[in-house]
N, C-alpha and C positions, 0 to 999 in steps of 0.2 A: 554728300555731294549732291548738288541740285542739278539734275539732268533735264528737268522740265523746261528750262530756258532754251535748250537745244532742240526740243521736240516740236515738230510741225505737224498738226493734225488737220489744219485747214489752210490751204495755200493762198487764199484770196489776198491777204495782205503781206505775203512773203516777199522780202527783198534781200537778196543774198549779201549785198554790201553792208547790211545792218549787223552782220555777224563778224565778230573780231577773230581773225585767224591766229592772233598772238595770245589770246586769252589763256590764262592758266588758273582761273578761279581763285580759291583761297590758298593755292599752293605756290611755292617759290622755286622748287627744284624737284628733280627726279626722286631724291631721297624722301621728300614729303609724301610722295604717292606710293612708294614701294610697299609699305605694309598694307595699305588699302587694296592695291592690286593683288597682292598675295592672298589676302583674306577673301577677296571676291573670287579668285580662281579656285580656292578650296571649296567655297560654296557652290560655284558653278559646276565643279566636278561632281559633287554629290547630287545636285539636281539633274545633271546629265544621266547619271546612273539610273535615277528614278524614271526619267523620260524614256530611256532605252528599255527598261523593264516593263513599263506600263503599256507601251506601244499604242498610245491613244492620240497623241499629238506629234507634230513634227515642227521643227524650227528652221526657218529659212533666213539666213543672214546675208544681206547684200551690201557689198562695199563698192562705192563709186567715188571717183576722185580724179583730179588732174594728175598727170604723171609726177612721180616722186613725192606724193603726199603721204606715203607710208602705209598703203594697204597691206602689202606682204608682211611688214613689220607688225602691224596690228594683229593680223591673223595669227602669226607665229607666237607672239607673246601672250595674247589673251586666251588662245585656245591650247596653250602648252600643256595643261594638266588634264585635259579631257581624254577619254578613251577613244583612240583612233578608230576602233571598230564601229563606233556610233556616229562618226563624222565623215562627210564627203565634201571635198573642196573642188570646185570647178572654175576654171579660168576661161572666160569668153573672149577669144581673139577674133581676128578677121574670119568671117564665115567661110566654110569650105564650099566646094562646088555642090556637094550633096545638100548642104544646109540651105544654100541659095535656091535650090529647087523646091523648097518647102516654105511655108509662111515663117516669119521671123521668130515666132514663139515656139516653133517646133523643137528646136534644139534645147530650149529651156524645159519644156514639158518632159523631155526624155530623162532629165537628171534631177527632177524634184526629189527632195528627201522623202523617204517612206516613213510611216508612223514609227515613232520612237527614235528617229535620227535627227541630226543637225546637218543641214546643208549650208555650205558657205560658197557664195558666188563672188569671185574676184572679177569685178565687172559683171554685167548681166544683160538682160533684155533692154535695159535703158540705153545701151549703146545705140540701139535702133531709133532713138529720138535725140541722140546727142551727136555722135560723129556723123550719123546719117544726115542729120539736119545741117550741121556746120559745113560738111564737105559735099552736101547734096548728092549723096551716093545713091539715092533712090532714082535718079534720072535714067539710069541705064538698067535698072532692075526690071525683071519680067513680071509685070502686074498689069491689071486692067487700067487703061488710061484714065478712066473716071475716078480712080482711087488716088492718082498722083497729086492732084491739085491740093487736096487737104490731107495728105498722108500723115503729117506729124500730128495734127489735131485728132485725126482718127486713131492714131496709135496711142495717144494719151488716154482716150476713151477706152480702147481695147485693154490697155495695161491696168487701168482702174478696175475694169470688169474681171480681168484675169486674177488680180490680187484679191478681189472680193471673193472670187470662186475658191481660191486657196484658203482664205480665212474661214469660209463656210464649210470647208472640208477638213478643218483641223490643222492646216499648215499656217503657223503664225509667222508673219514676215516682219523682219526688222531691217530698215534701210538706213545705212550710214553714208552721209556725204562728208568725206574728210576734206575740210576747208583750208587749203594752203594758200599762202600769198605768192604772188609772182616772184618776189625777191627771194623768198625762201626756196622756191623751186629752182631758181638760178643757182643758189648756193649748193643745193643738193646735186644738181647736174655737174657742177664744177668738181664736187667731191668724187663723183663717179669717174670723172676724167682723170683726176689727180691721183686717185688710189688705185693701183693695179688690180687689187682683188675685187674692185667694184667696176672695172672697165666693162665687164660682160653685161652689166645692167644698162649701159648707155647705148643709145642708137641715134644715128643722125636724124632719124625721123622725129626724135624728141624735139629737136630744134625747129623742124618744119611745123610741127603741131603747135609749138609755143607761139608762132606767129598768129595763131587764131585764138589767143588767150581770151580776148574780150568776147568773141563769138561763143566760145565754150561757156564762159560765165553766164551769158544770156541764155544759152541752151539749158544749162543746169537750173537756172532760176525758173525758166518756163516749165521744165519737166517736174521740178519739185512742187511748184505752184499748182500744177494740174493734177498731180497724183498723190499728194498728201491727204490722207483721210484719218478718221478716228481709229479705224481698225488696222490700217497700214500706214503708220506715220513715217516721216523722215526725221533723222537726227543730224543736225548740222554741227559737226564736231570740229573744234579748233585743231589745226594740224601742223602749226609751225613748230610746236614742241611735241615730239613723238611720245615722250613720257606722259604728257597730259592727255594726248589722244588715247593712249592705252587705258588710262584711268577712266576716262569717260565711257569708252566702249565696254570695258569690263563692268562698270557700274550699271550701264544700261542693260546689258545682257543678263546680269544678275536680277535686276528688278523685273524684267520681262519673264524670266523663267520662274521667279517667285510667284508671279501673277498666274502663270500656267498651273503652278502648284502640282507637279506630277507626284504620284505615289507608287510605292512598290505594290504589286498585286497582292490582294488578300488571300492567304492560304486557307482553303476549305478544311472542314473537320476530317474529311476522308484523306486529304493530302497530309494533314498533321499525323494521322494514324499511320499512314504509309511511311512518313519520315521517321516516326518513332520506331517502326519495325526495322527500317534500314539501319537506324542507329544501333539497335539491339544486335543485329547481325554483324555489323562492322565492329562492334565492341568485343566480339568474341576473338580470342587470340589464335584460333586455328585459321 
C-alpha cells in the first residue's frame, strides 16, 4: 500500500480539496483489506513490545477530523492488539477552568507519553488553531492584548517548535487528518439518530458545528499547511470508507514503527549467568 501519497512534509503547496475522501486505493471492499490489517496489527504488536522494553523512544499519535469521521473507530480497531499497559489515550474536549488559567499547551505537556509508551490523542493541541479560529474563542481569553492580533499565526509557530522539541527528545509524532466528505458526515449523523444504540453519540451541537463546515475546512488546510514538516508530517487519510481508513492508518503506523526499529534490551554476561543460576534453582523439584 502506497501511503506516501497521503503524507505531507511541506505544506506550502497543500490544498485539502485535492485529496479524495472516497478513495480506496487498489481495494474494492473491506474483505480486501482484512488480511492486510490483521498482518499489520500483528507486526505493530510485536514492535510495541520492543518499544516498551527498550524505553528509548515514545510514539505520539494524533487524530484530528470533522465530527463522525471515524476517529474512535480507527483507534479501536488499529490499536486492538497492543498491550494496554503501554498505551495511553487522551481526549481533548472543551478546556476546564484550570486549563484556561494556563497556556494552551499545558494540558498537552501533562499527558505526553513517556519513553517506551504510545500516546494517542483523540483531538489535540490543534483544537486551539481550529475551533478557536473558527469560533473566535480567543476574544474573551485572558492573554496579553498584543498577542491577540496574530494569535493563530503565533500558535502555528509555537506548535511547530513544540513538535520539533518532542522529536529532538525522542517522541515521534504521527498526525492523521481523517478526511471525510460533508455528505458522508450527513449520512453518519442520520445513522446515529436512526439507531437507538448510537443515539448517545449524537449531540445537537453537531448540527450547529456543521454550519461552519467551509470555515473548518479552511482552518484545517491552513493548520496543516503551517505545521507539516519532514520530522512531523501529516497524513491526509480518506475517511468515507472506514475500512480503508483503518488500512491506511495501520500501514502508516507499521512503517513509522519499523523506522524507529526498537529492539529488546541486550542481556549482559552477568545477567545471563544470573538467569542460568535462577533456572538451575527453579529446576529443582523441592
